N, CA, C, O and the ligand as a Tripos MOL2 file, in Angstrom:
@<TRIPOS>MOLECULE
protein
  285   283    72     0     0
PROTEIN
NO_CHARGES

@<TRIPOS>ATOM
      1 N          40.4910  -63.5750    4.5470 N.3       1 MET1
      2 CA         39.6170  -64.5670    3.9170 C.3       1 MET1
      3 C          38.2030  -64.0130    3.7800 C.2       1 MET1
      4 O          37.7770  -63.1540    4.5540 O.2       1 MET1
      5 N          37.5170  -64.5000    2.8230 N.am      2 GLY2
      6 CA         36.1580  -63.9960    2.6030 C.3       2 GLY2
      7 C          35.1120  -64.7360    3.4140 C.2       2 GLY2
      8 O          34.1020  -65.2060    2.8900 O.2       2 GLY2
      9 N          35.3780  -64.8250    4.6810 N.am      3 ARG3
     10 CA         34.4310  -65.5590    5.5190 C.3       3 ARG3
     11 C          33.2810  -64.6510    5.9370 C.2       3 ARG3
     12 O          33.4920  -63.5540    6.4550 O.2       3 ARG3
     13 N          32.1040  -65.1110    5.7090 N.am      4 THR4
     14 CA         30.9530  -64.3070    6.1100 C.3       4 THR4
     15 C          30.5600  -64.6500    7.5360 C.2       4 THR4
     16 O          30.5350  -65.8150    7.9350 O.2       4 THR4
     17 N          30.2640  -63.6430    8.2660 N.am      5 THR5
     18 CA         29.8430  -63.8490    9.6440 C.3       5 THR5
     19 C          28.3890  -64.3140    9.6640 C.2       5 THR5
     20 O          27.4990  -63.6350    9.1530 O.2       5 THR5
     21 N          28.1690  -65.4700   10.2570 N.am      6 PRO6
     22 CA         26.7860  -65.9320   10.3160 C.3       6 PRO6
     23 C          25.9400  -65.0040   11.1730 C.2       6 PRO6
     24 O          26.3570  -64.5320   12.2310 O.2       6 PRO6
     25 N          24.7600  -64.7680   10.6840 N.am      7 LYS7
     26 CA         23.8630  -63.8700   11.3960 C.3       7 LYS7
     27 C          23.2700  -64.6130   12.5880 C.2       7 LYS7
     28 O          22.6840  -65.6870   12.4470 O.2       7 LYS7
     29 N          23.4330  -64.0300   13.7290 N.am      8 VAL8
     30 CA         22.8740  -64.6460   14.9290 C.3       8 VAL8
     31 C          21.4620  -64.1170   15.1380 C.2       8 VAL8
     32 O          21.2310  -62.9100   15.2050 O.2       8 VAL8
     33 N          20.5440  -65.0370   15.2370 N.am      9 MET9
     34 CA         19.1690  -64.6360   15.4810 C.3       9 MET9
     35 C          18.8560  -64.7880   16.9660 C.2       9 MET9
     36 O          19.2760  -65.7470   17.6130 O.2       9 MET9
     37 N          18.1310  -63.8450   17.4750 N.am     10 VAL10
     38 CA         17.7770  -63.8720   18.8900 C.3      10 VAL10
     39 C          16.2590  -63.8200   19.0190 C.2      10 VAL10
     40 O          15.5870  -63.0150   18.3750 O.2      10 VAL10
     41 N          15.7500  -64.6850   19.8540 N.am     11 ALA11
     42 CA         14.3200  -64.6700   20.1130 C.3      11 ALA11
     43 C          14.0960  -64.8790   21.5990 C.2      11 ALA11
     44 O          14.8890  -65.5210   22.2870 O.2      11 ALA11
     45 N          13.0180  -64.3300   22.0620 N.am     12 GLU12
     46 CA         12.7260  -64.4460   23.4860 C.3      12 GLU12
     47 C          11.8650  -65.6720   23.7480 C.2      12 GLU12
     48 O          10.8810  -65.9250   23.0530 O.2      12 GLU12
     49 N          12.2560  -66.4170   24.7550 N.am     13 CYS13
     50 CA         11.4590  -67.5640   25.1610 C.3      13 CYS13
     51 C          10.1540  -67.0570   25.7820 C.2      13 CYS13
     52 O          10.1800  -66.2400   26.7030 O.2      13 CYS13
     53 N           9.0260  -67.5380   25.2830 N.am     14 PRO14
     54 CA          7.7520  -67.0670   25.8260 C.3      14 PRO14
     55 C           7.5140  -67.5600   27.2460 C.2      14 PRO14
     56 O           6.6290  -67.0670   27.9450 O.2      14 PRO14
     57 N           8.2940  -68.5130   27.6540 N.am     15 ASP15
     58 CA          8.1010  -69.0910   28.9690 C.3      15 ASP15
     59 C           8.9210  -68.3780   30.0440 C.2      15 ASP15
     60 O           8.3700  -67.8550   31.0120 O.2      15 ASP15
     61 N          10.2400  -68.3630   29.8620 N.am     16 CYS16
     62 CA         11.1050  -67.8050   30.9000 C.3      16 CYS16
     63 C          11.7020  -66.4590   30.4840 C.2      16 CYS16
     64 O          12.4540  -65.8460   31.2410 O.2      16 CYS16
     65 N          11.3590  -66.0050   29.2750 N.am     17 GLU17
     66 CA         11.7810  -64.7000   28.7700 C.3      17 GLU17
     67 C          13.2820  -64.5780   28.5810 C.2      17 GLU17
     68 O          13.8210  -63.4730   28.5250 O.2      17 GLU17
     69 N          13.9450  -65.7010   28.4850 N.am     18 THR18
     70 CA         15.3660  -65.6900   28.1580 C.3      18 THR18
     71 C          15.5520  -65.3650   26.6830 C.2      18 THR18
     72 O          14.7630  -65.8000   25.8430 O.2      18 THR18
     73 N          16.5690  -64.6190   26.3740 N.am     19 ASN19
     74 CA         16.9030  -64.3830   24.9750 C.3      19 ASN19
     75 C          17.7400  -65.5400   24.4560 C.2      19 ASN19
     76 O          18.8850  -65.7310   24.8650 O.2      19 ASN19
     77 N          17.1550  -66.3010   23.5560 N.am     20 ILE20
     78 CA         17.8380  -67.4590   23.0030 C.3      20 ILE20
     79 C          18.5140  -67.0570   21.7000 C.2      20 ILE20
     80 O          17.9000  -66.4280   20.8380 O.2      20 ILE20
     81 N          19.7830  -67.4260   21.5670 N.am     21 ARG21
     82 CA         20.5210  -67.1080   20.3490 C.3      21 ARG21
     83 C          20.5860  -68.3300   19.4490 C.2      21 ARG21
     84 O          20.8390  -69.4460   19.9040 O.2      21 ARG21
     85 N          20.3580  -68.1040   18.1930 N.am     22 PHE22
     86 CA         20.4270  -69.1830   17.2210 C.3      22 PHE22
     87 C          21.5140  -68.8650   16.2090 C.2      22 PHE22
     88 O          21.5040  -67.8130   15.5690 O.2      22 PHE22
     89 N          22.4380  -69.7800   16.0810 N.am     23 HIS23
     90 CA         23.5490  -69.5600   15.1510 C.3      23 HIS23
     91 C          23.3020  -70.2200   13.8040 C.2      23 HIS23
     92 O          24.0900  -70.0820   12.8690 O.2      23 HIS23
     93 N          22.2030  -70.9320   13.7290 N.am     24 ARG24
     94 CA         21.8390  -71.5450   12.4570 C.3      24 ARG24
     95 C          20.5170  -70.9620   11.9940 C.2      24 ARG24
     96 O          19.6890  -70.5390   12.8010 O.2      24 ARG24
     97 N          20.3330  -70.9470   10.6890 N.am     25 PRO25
     98 CA         19.0590  -70.4420   10.1740 C.3      25 PRO25
     99 C          17.8950  -71.3170   10.6260 C.2      25 PRO25
    100 O          17.9960  -72.5430   10.6650 O.2      25 PRO25
    101 N          16.8300  -70.6830   10.9550 N.am     26 LEU26
    102 CA         15.6670  -71.4060   11.4340 C.3      26 LEU26
    103 C          14.6100  -71.4670   10.3510 C.2      26 LEU26
    104 O          14.5640  -70.6370    9.4430 O.2      26 LEU26
    105 N          13.7710  -72.4660   10.4730 N.am     27 LYS27
    106 CA         12.6450  -72.5860    9.5500 C.3      27 LYS27
    107 C          11.3580  -72.3380   10.3120 C.2      27 LYS27
    108 O          11.2640  -72.5700   11.5170 O.2      27 LYS27
    109 N          10.3960  -71.8720    9.5880 N.am     28 LEU28
    110 CA          9.0860  -71.6660   10.1790 C.3      28 LEU28
    111 C           8.5250  -73.0110   10.6270 C.2      28 LEU28
    112 O           8.5300  -73.9850    9.8750 O.2      28 LEU28
    113 N           8.0520  -73.0430   11.8370 N.am     29 GLY29
    114 CA          7.4730  -74.2770   12.3560 C.3      29 GLY29
    115 C           8.4920  -75.2140   12.9760 C.2      29 GLY29
    116 O           8.1440  -76.2930   13.4560 O.2      29 GLY29
    117 N           9.7590  -74.7980   12.9660 N.am     30 GLN30
    118 CA         10.8080  -75.6270   13.5490 C.3      30 GLN30
    119 C          10.6610  -75.6740   15.0620 C.2      30 GLN30
    120 O          10.2960  -74.6860   15.7000 O.2      30 GLN30
    121 N          10.9500  -76.8350   15.6170 N.am     31 ILE31
    122 CA         10.8690  -77.0030   17.0650 C.3      31 ILE31
    123 C          12.2450  -76.7640   17.6700 C.2      31 ILE31
    124 O          13.2360  -77.3580   17.2450 O.2      31 ILE31
    125 N          12.2920  -75.9010   18.6500 N.am     32 VAL32
    126 CA         13.5440  -75.6410   19.3540 C.3      32 VAL32
    127 C          13.2990  -75.8010   20.8530 C.2      32 VAL32
    128 O          12.1750  -75.6590   21.3370 O.2      32 VAL32
    129 N          14.3520  -76.0920   21.5550 N.am     33 ILE33
    130 CA         14.2480  -76.2510   23.0000 C.3      33 ILE33
    131 C          14.9260  -75.0710   23.6780 C.2      33 ILE33
    132 O          16.0650  -74.7290   23.3610 O.2      33 ILE33
    133 N          14.2290  -74.4640   24.5950 N.am     34 CYS34
    134 CA         14.8170  -73.3600   25.3290 C.3      34 CYS34
    135 C          15.9290  -73.8940   26.2260 C.2      34 CYS34
    136 O          15.6940  -74.8180   27.0040 O.2      34 CYS34
    137 N          17.1330  -73.3340   26.1360 N.am     35 PRO35
    138 CA         18.2450  -73.8140   26.9530 C.3      35 PRO35
    139 C          18.0600  -73.5130   28.4340 C.2      35 PRO35
    140 O          18.6920  -74.1380   29.2850 O.2      35 PRO35
    141 N          17.2090  -72.5750   28.7320 N.am     36 GLU36
    142 CA         17.0100  -72.1870   30.1320 C.3      36 GLU36
    143 C          15.9540  -73.0500   30.8170 C.2      36 GLU36
    144 O          16.2210  -73.6640   31.8500 O.2      36 GLU36
    145 N          14.7700  -73.0920   30.2450 N.am     37 CYS37
    146 CA         13.6670  -73.7820   30.9150 C.3      37 CYS37
    147 C          13.2860  -75.0790   30.2080 C.2      37 CYS37
    148 O          12.3840  -75.7940   30.6460 O.2      37 CYS37
    149 N          13.9890  -75.3770   29.1000 N.am     38 GLU38
    150 CA         13.7620  -76.6110   28.3490 C.3      38 GLU38
    151 C          12.3520  -76.7460   27.8210 C.2      38 GLU38
    152 O          11.8420  -77.8540   27.6520 O.2      38 GLU38
    153 N          11.7300  -75.6250   27.5640 N.am     39 ALA39
    154 CA         10.3950  -75.6560   26.9790 C.3      39 ALA39
    155 C          10.4950  -76.0050   25.4990 C.2      39 ALA39
    156 O          11.4300  -75.5920   24.8130 O.2      39 ALA39
    157 N           9.5360  -76.7550   25.0280 N.am     40 ASP40
    158 CA          9.4670  -77.0470   23.5960 C.3      40 ASP40
    159 C           8.8220  -75.8620   22.9030 C.2      40 ASP40
    160 O           7.6650  -75.5240   23.1560 O.2      40 ASP40
    161 N           9.5840  -75.2480   22.0360 N.am     41 LEU41
    162 CA          9.0990  -74.0500   21.3690 C.3      41 LEU41
    163 C           9.0790  -74.2410   19.8590 C.2      41 LEU41
    164 O           9.8400  -75.0270   19.2950 O.2      41 LEU41
    165 N           8.1940  -73.5040   19.2370 N.am     42 MET42
    166 CA          8.0860  -73.5790   17.7920 C.3      42 MET42
    167 C           8.3280  -72.1980   17.2020 C.2      42 MET42
    168 O           7.9180  -71.1840   17.7680 O.2      42 MET42
    169 N           9.0010  -72.1740   16.0540 N.am     43 VAL43
    170 CA          9.2230  -70.9070   15.3670 C.3      43 VAL43
    171 C           7.9060  -70.4900   14.7250 C.2      43 VAL43
    172 O           7.4340  -71.1120   13.7730 O.2      43 VAL43
    173 N           7.3330  -69.4390   15.2590 N.am     44 ARG44
    174 CA          6.0320  -69.0090   14.7660 C.3      44 ARG44
    175 C           6.1600  -67.9390   13.6920 C.2      44 ARG44
    176 O           5.3100  -67.8040   12.8120 O.2      44 ARG44
    177 N           7.2430  -67.1890   13.7900 N.am     45 GLN45
    178 CA          7.4530  -66.1150   12.8420 C.3      45 GLN45
    179 C           8.9510  -65.9310   12.6670 C.2      45 GLN45
    180 O           9.7180  -66.0990   13.6150 O.2      45 GLN45
    181 N           9.3630  -65.5910   11.4690 N.am     46 LEU46
    182 CA         10.8020  -65.4820   11.2230 C.3      46 LEU46
    183 C          11.3110  -64.0560   11.2430 C.2      46 LEU46
    184 O          12.4450  -63.8160   11.6580 O.2      46 LEU46
    185 N          10.5270  -63.1320   10.8190 N.am     47 ASN47
    186 CA         11.0100  -61.7550   10.7330 C.3      47 ASN47
    187 C           9.9700  -60.7780   11.2600 C.2      47 ASN47
    188 O           9.0710  -60.3870   10.5150 O.2      47 ASN47
    189 N          10.0630  -60.3760   12.5050 N.am     48 PRO48
    190 CA         11.1030  -60.7410   13.4770 C.3      48 PRO48
    191 C          10.8760  -62.1430   14.0290 C.2      48 PRO48
    192 O           9.7590  -62.6600   14.0350 O.2      48 PRO48
    193 N          11.9470  -62.7260   14.4810 N.am     49 LEU49
    194 CA         11.8830  -64.0800   15.0060 C.3      49 LEU49
    195 C          11.0210  -64.1300   16.2610 C.2      49 LEU49
    196 O          11.2070  -63.3740   17.2140 O.2      49 LEU49
    197 N          10.0790  -65.0500   16.2130 N.am     50 GLU50
    198 CA          9.1720  -65.1550   17.3390 C.3      50 GLU50
    199 C           8.9430  -66.6280   17.6560 C.2      50 GLU50
    200 O           8.7080  -67.4480   16.7690 O.2      50 GLU50
    201 N           9.0190  -66.9340   18.9360 N.am     51 LEU51
    202 CA          8.8270  -68.3160   19.3640 C.3      51 LEU51
    203 C           7.5230  -68.4440   20.1320 C.2      51 LEU51
    204 O           7.0420  -67.5090   20.7720 O.2      51 LEU51
    205 N           6.9810  -69.6370   20.0370 N.am     52 TYR52
    206 CA          5.7490  -69.9050   20.7680 C.3      52 TYR52
    207 C           5.7990  -71.3460   21.2410 C.2      52 TYR52
    208 O           6.5500  -72.1600   20.7030 O.2      52 TYR52
    209 N           5.0100  -71.6550   22.2320 N.am     53 TRP53
    210 CA          5.0030  -73.0160   22.7400 C.3      53 TRP53
    211 C           4.6370  -73.9830   21.6280 C.2      53 TRP53
    212 O           3.6930  -73.7550   20.8710 O.2      53 TRP53
    213 N           5.3940  -75.0580   21.5430 N.am     54 ALA54
    214 CA          5.1680  -76.0210   20.4740 C.3      54 ALA54
    215 C           3.8830  -76.8030   20.6950 C.2      54 ALA54
    216 O           3.1660  -77.1370   19.7520 O.2      54 ALA54
    217 N           3.6150  -77.0800   21.9340 N.am     55 PHE55
    218 CA          2.4330  -77.8870   22.2250 C.3      55 PHE55
    219 C           1.4350  -77.0640   23.0220 C.2      55 PHE55
    220 O           1.5260  -76.9180   24.2410 O.2      55 PHE55
    221 N           0.5060  -76.5500   22.2890 N.am     56 GLU56
    222 CA         -0.5370  -75.7740   22.9410 C.3      56 GLU56
    223 C          -1.6350  -76.7160   23.3840 C.2      56 GLU56
    224 O          -2.1940  -77.4710   22.5880 O.2      56 GLU56
    225 N          -1.9250  -76.6570   24.6410 N.am     57 ASP57
    226 CA         -2.9970  -77.4940   25.1530 C.3      57 ASP57
    227 C          -4.2490  -76.6560   25.3070 C.2      57 ASP57
    228 O          -4.3240  -75.7310   26.1160 O.2      57 ASP57
    229 N          -5.2060  -77.0130   24.5150 N.am     58 ASP58
    230 CA         -6.4380  -76.2310   24.5220 C.3      58 ASP58
    231 C          -7.2440  -76.5020   25.7830 C.2      58 ASP58
    232 O          -8.1110  -77.3750   25.8190 O.2      58 ASP58
    233 N          -6.9360  -75.7440   26.7890 N.am     59 GLY59
    234 CA         -7.7030  -75.8670   28.0260 C.3      59 GLY59
    235 C          -7.4130  -77.1390   28.7930 C.2      59 GLY59
    236 O          -8.0720  -77.4430   29.7870 O.2      59 GLY59
    237 N          -6.4280  -77.8760   28.3260 N.am     60 LYS60
    238 CA         -6.1190  -79.1290   28.9930 C.3      60 LYS60
    239 C          -5.6260  -78.8770   30.4120 C.2      60 LYS60
    240 O          -6.0100  -79.5560   31.3640 O.2      60 LYS60
    241 N          -4.7730  -77.8880   30.5120 N.am     61 TYR61
    242 CA         -4.2760  -77.5420   31.8320 C.3      61 TYR61
    243 C          -4.9140  -76.2360   32.2840 C.2      61 TYR61
    244 O          -4.2460  -75.2650   32.6380 O.2      61 TYR61
    245 N          -6.2060  -76.2650   32.2520 N.am     62 ASP62
    246 CA         -6.9810  -75.0730   32.5830 C.3      62 ASP62
    247 C          -6.7180  -74.5900   34.0020 C.2      62 ASP62
    248 O          -6.7350  -73.3940   34.2940 O.2      62 ASP62
    249 N          -6.4770  -75.5510   34.8620 N.am     63 ASP63
    250 CA         -6.3660  -75.2110   36.2760 C.3      63 ASP63
    251 C          -4.9350  -74.9230   36.6920 C.2      63 ASP63
    252 O          -4.6230  -74.8870   37.8830 O.2      63 ASP63
    253 N          -4.0690  -74.7170   35.7170 N.am     64 HIS64
    254 CA         -2.6720  -74.4940   36.0850 C.3      64 HIS64
    255 C          -2.5040  -73.1420   36.7870 C.2      64 HIS64
    256 O          -3.1310  -72.1380   36.4510 O.2      64 HIS64
    257 N          -1.6460  -73.1860   37.7500 N.am     65 ASP65
    258 CA         -1.4350  -72.0050   38.5830 C.3      65 ASP65
    259 C          -0.1130  -71.3460   38.2050 C.2      65 ASP65
    260 O           0.9140  -72.0190   38.1200 O.2      65 ASP65
    261 N          -0.1330  -70.0750   37.9840 N.am     66 ASP66
    262 CA          1.0930  -69.3760   37.6040 C.3      66 ASP66
    263 C           2.1420  -69.3730   38.7130 C.2      66 ASP66
    264 O           3.3260  -69.1590   38.4540 O.2      66 ASP66
    265 N           1.7120  -69.6080   39.9220 N.am     67 GLY67
    266 CA          2.6380  -69.5700   41.0350 C.3      67 GLY67
    267 C           3.4210  -70.8580   41.2020 C.2      67 GLY67
    268 O           4.3670  -70.9280   41.9860 O.2      67 GLY67
    269 N           3.0190  -71.8690   40.4600 N.am     68 ILE68
    270 CA          3.6910  -73.1650   40.6140 C.3      68 ILE68
    271 C           5.0440  -73.1440   39.9170 C.2      68 ILE68
    272 O           5.1660  -72.6650   38.7890 O.2      68 ILE68
    273 N           6.0140  -73.6470   40.5700 N.am     69 ASP69
    274 CA          7.3530  -73.7170   40.0020 C.3      69 ASP69
    275 C           7.6490  -75.1550   39.5900 C.2      69 ASP69
    276 O           7.9450  -76.0060   40.4280 O.2      69 ASP69
    277 N           7.5650  -75.4070   38.3050 N.am     70 TRP70
    278 CA          7.8470  -76.7680   37.8350 C.3      70 TRP70
    279 C           9.3440  -76.9670   37.7500 C.2      70 TRP70
    280 O          10.0120  -76.4210   36.8720 O.2      70 TRP70
    281 N           9.8470  -77.7360   38.6480 N.am     71 ASP71
    282 CA         11.2720  -77.9830   38.6340 C.3      71 ASP71
    283 C          11.4890  -79.4410   38.2660 C.2      71 ASP71
    284 O          12.6300  -79.8960   38.1890 O.2      71 ASP71
    285 ZN         12.6440  -70.6490   28.3870 Zn       72 ZN72
@<TRIPOS>BOND
     1     1     2 1
     2     2     3 1
     3     3     4 2
     4     3     5 am
     5     5     6 1
     6     6     7 1
     7     7     8 2
     8     7     9 am
     9     9    10 1
    10    10    11 1
    11    11    12 2
    12    11    13 am
    13    13    14 1
    14    14    15 1
    15    15    16 2
    16    15    17 am
    17    17    18 1
    18    18    19 1
    19    19    20 2
    20    19    21 am
    21    21    22 1
    22    22    23 1
    23    23    24 2
    24    23    25 am
    25    25    26 1
    26    26    27 1
    27    27    28 2
    28    27    29 am
    29    29    30 1
    30    30    31 1
    31    31    32 2
    32    31    33 am
    33    33    34 1
    34    34    35 1
    35    35    36 2
    36    35    37 am
    37    37    38 1
    38    38    39 1
    39    39    40 2
    40    39    41 am
    41    41    42 1
    42    42    43 1
    43    43    44 2
    44    43    45 am
    45    45    46 1
    46    46    47 1
    47    47    48 2
    48    47    49 am
    49    49    50 1
    50    50    51 1
    51    51    52 2
    52    51    53 am
    53    53    54 1
    54    54    55 1
    55    55    56 2
    56    55    57 am
    57    57    58 1
    58    58    59 1
    59    59    60 2
    60    59    61 am
    61    61    62 1
    62    62    63 1
    63    63    64 2
    64    63    65 am
    65    65    66 1
    66    66    67 1
    67    67    68 2
    68    67    69 am
    69    69    70 1
    70    70    71 1
    71    71    72 2
    72    71    73 am
    73    73    74 1
    74    74    75 1
    75    75    76 2
    76    75    77 am
    77    77    78 1
    78    78    79 1
    79    79    80 2
    80    79    81 am
    81    81    82 1
    82    82    83 1
    83    83    84 2
    84    83    85 am
    85    85    86 1
    86    86    87 1
    87    87    88 2
    88    87    89 am
    89    89    90 1
    90    90    91 1
    91    91    92 2
    92    91    93 am
    93    93    94 1
    94    94    95 1
    95    95    96 2
    96    95    97 am
    97    97    98 1
    98    98    99 1
    99    99   100 2
   100    99   101 am
   101   101   102 1
   102   102   103 1
   103   103   104 2
   104   103   105 am
   105   105   106 1
   106   106   107 1
   107   107   108 2
   108   107   109 am
   109   109   110 1
   110   110   111 1
   111   111   112 2
   112   111   113 am
   113   113   114 1
   114   114   115 1
   115   115   116 2
   116   115   117 am
   117   117   118 1
   118   118   119 1
   119   119   120 2
   120   119   121 am
   121   121   122 1
   122   122   123 1
   123   123   124 2
   124   123   125 am
   125   125   126 1
   126   126   127 1
   127   127   128 2
   128   127   129 am
   129   129   130 1
   130   130   131 1
   131   131   132 2
   132   131   133 am
   133   133   134 1
   134   134   135 1
   135   135   136 2
   136   135   137 am
   137   137   138 1
   138   138   139 1
   139   139   140 2
   140   139   141 am
   141   141   142 1
   142   142   143 1
   143   143   144 2
   144   143   145 am
   145   145   146 1
   146   146   147 1
   147   147   148 2
   148   147   149 am
   149   149   150 1
   150   150   151 1
   151   151   152 2
   152   151   153 am
   153   153   154 1
   154   154   155 1
   155   155   156 2
   156   155   157 am
   157   157   158 1
   158   158   159 1
   159   159   160 2
   160   159   161 am
   161   161   162 1
   162   162   163 1
   163   163   164 2
   164   163   165 am
   165   165   166 1
   166   166   167 1
   167   167   168 2
   168   167   169 am
   169   169   170 1
   170   170   171 1
   171   171   172 2
   172   171   173 am
   173   173   174 1
   174   174   175 1
   175   175   176 2
   176   175   177 am
   177   177   178 1
   178   178   179 1
   179   179   180 2
   180   179   181 am
   181   181   182 1
   182   182   183 1
   183   183   184 2
   184   183   185 am
   185   185   186 1
   186   186   187 1
   187   187   188 2
   188   187   189 am
   189   189   190 1
   190   190   191 1
   191   191   192 2
   192   191   193 am
   193   193   194 1
   194   194   195 1
   195   195   196 2
   196   195   197 am
   197   197   198 1
   198   198   199 1
   199   199   200 2
   200   199   201 am
   201   201   202 1
   202   202   203 1
   203   203   204 2
   204   203   205 am
   205   205   206 1
   206   206   207 1
   207   207   208 2
   208   207   209 am
   209   209   210 1
   210   210   211 1
   211   211   212 2
   212   211   213 am
   213   213   214 1
   214   214   215 1
   215   215   216 2
   216   215   217 am
   217   217   218 1
   218   218   219 1
   219   219   220 2
   220   219   221 am
   221   221   222 1
   222   222   223 1
   223   223   224 2
   224   223   225 am
   225   225   226 1
   226   226   227 1
   227   227   228 2
   228   227   229 am
   229   229   230 1
   230   230   231 1
   231   231   232 2
   232   231   233 am
   233   233   234 1
   234   234   235 1
   235   235   236 2
   236   235   237 am
   237   237   238 1
   238   238   239 1
   239   239   240 2
   240   239   241 am
   241   241   242 1
   242   242   243 1
   243   243   244 2
   244   243   245 am
   245   245   246 1
   246   246   247 1
   247   247   248 2
   248   247   249 am
   249   249   250 1
   250   250   251 1
   251   251   252 2
   252   251   253 am
   253   253   254 1
   254   254   255 1
   255   255   256 2
   256   255   257 am
   257   257   258 1
   258   258   259 1
   259   259   260 2
   260   259   261 am
   261   261   262 1
   262   262   263 1
   263   263   264 2
   264   263   265 am
   265   265   266 1
   266   266   267 1
   267   267   268 2
   268   267   269 am
   269   269   270 1
   270   270   271 1
   271   271   272 2
   272   271   273 am
   273   273   274 1
   274   274   275 1
   275   275   276 2
   276   275   277 am
   277   277   278 1
   278   278   279 1
   279   279   280 2
   280   279   281 am
   281   281   282 1
   282   282   283 1
   283   283   284 2
@<TRIPOS>SUBSTRUCTURE
     1 MET1         2 RESIDUE 1 A MET
     2 GLY2         6 RESIDUE 1 A GLY
     3 ARG3        10 RESIDUE 1 A ARG
     4 THR4        14 RESIDUE 1 A THR
     5 THR5        18 RESIDUE 1 A THR
     6 PRO6        22 RESIDUE 1 A PRO
     7 LYS7        26 RESIDUE 1 A LYS
     8 VAL8        30 RESIDUE 1 A VAL
     9 MET9        34 RESIDUE 1 A MET
    10 VAL10       38 RESIDUE 1 A VAL
    11 ALA11       42 RESIDUE 1 A ALA
    12 GLU12       46 RESIDUE 1 A GLU
    13 CYS13       50 RESIDUE 1 A CYS
    14 PRO14       54 RESIDUE 1 A PRO
    15 ASP15       58 RESIDUE 1 A ASP
    16 CYS16       62 RESIDUE 1 A CYS
    17 GLU17       66 RESIDUE 1 A GLU
    18 THR18       70 RESIDUE 1 A THR
    19 ASN19       74 RESIDUE 1 A ASN
    20 ILE20       78 RESIDUE 1 A ILE
    21 ARG21       82 RESIDUE 1 A ARG
    22 PHE22       86 RESIDUE 1 A PHE
    23 HIS23       90 RESIDUE 1 A HIS
    24 ARG24       94 RESIDUE 1 A ARG
    25 PRO25       98 RESIDUE 1 A PRO
    26 LEU26      102 RESIDUE 1 A LEU
    27 LYS27      106 RESIDUE 1 A LYS
    28 LEU28      110 RESIDUE 1 A LEU
    29 GLY29      114 RESIDUE 1 A GLY
    30 GLN30      118 RESIDUE 1 A GLN
    31 ILE31      122 RESIDUE 1 A ILE
    32 VAL32      126 RESIDUE 1 A VAL
    33 ILE33      130 RESIDUE 1 A ILE
    34 CYS34      134 RESIDUE 1 A CYS
    35 PRO35      138 RESIDUE 1 A PRO
    36 GLU36      142 RESIDUE 1 A GLU
    37 CYS37      146 RESIDUE 1 A CYS
    38 GLU38      150 RESIDUE 1 A GLU
    39 ALA39      154 RESIDUE 1 A ALA
    40 ASP40      158 RESIDUE 1 A ASP
    41 LEU41      162 RESIDUE 1 A LEU
    42 MET42      166 RESIDUE 1 A MET
    43 VAL43      170 RESIDUE 1 A VAL
    44 ARG44      174 RESIDUE 1 A ARG
    45 GLN45      178 RESIDUE 1 A GLN
    46 LEU46      182 RESIDUE 1 A LEU
    47 ASN47      186 RESIDUE 1 A ASN
    48 PRO48      190 RESIDUE 1 A PRO
    49 LEU49      194 RESIDUE 1 A LEU
    50 GLU50      198 RESIDUE 1 A GLU
    51 LEU51      202 RESIDUE 1 A LEU
    52 TYR52      206 RESIDUE 1 A TYR
    53 TRP53      210 RESIDUE 1 A TRP
    54 ALA54      214 RESIDUE 1 A ALA
    55 PHE55      218 RESIDUE 1 A PHE
    56 GLU56      222 RESIDUE 1 A GLU
    57 ASP57      226 RESIDUE 1 A ASP
    58 ASP58      230 RESIDUE 1 A ASP
    59 GLY59      234 RESIDUE 1 A GLY
    60 LYS60      238 RESIDUE 1 A LYS
    61 TYR61      242 RESIDUE 1 A TYR
    62 ASP62      246 RESIDUE 1 A ASP
    63 ASP63      250 RESIDUE 1 A ASP
    64 HIS64      254 RESIDUE 1 A HIS
    65 ASP65      258 RESIDUE 1 A ASP
    66 ASP66      262 RESIDUE 1 A ASP
    67 GLY67      266 RESIDUE 1 A GLY
    68 ILE68      270 RESIDUE 1 A ILE
    69 ASP69      274 RESIDUE 1 A ASP
    70 TRP70      278 RESIDUE 1 A TRP
    71 ASP71      282 RESIDUE 1 A ASP
    72 ZN72       285 GROUP 0 **** ****
């Protein structure tokens, strides 16, 4: 059969650095959820695929500590 294999896109989560696979085409600015850390991410660039936090807080969480484990 003339079935075309869908292209799997992979992007790294900026939060937990997991490689997220996408089996559907993505759009620029689309919001996706990281399956690992459940971060809200936005498609910032398509080629190469790049994700970024969907909700950037401008200094809102200025005092956040990298050592904190949000569970
Ligand atoms: Zn993640």
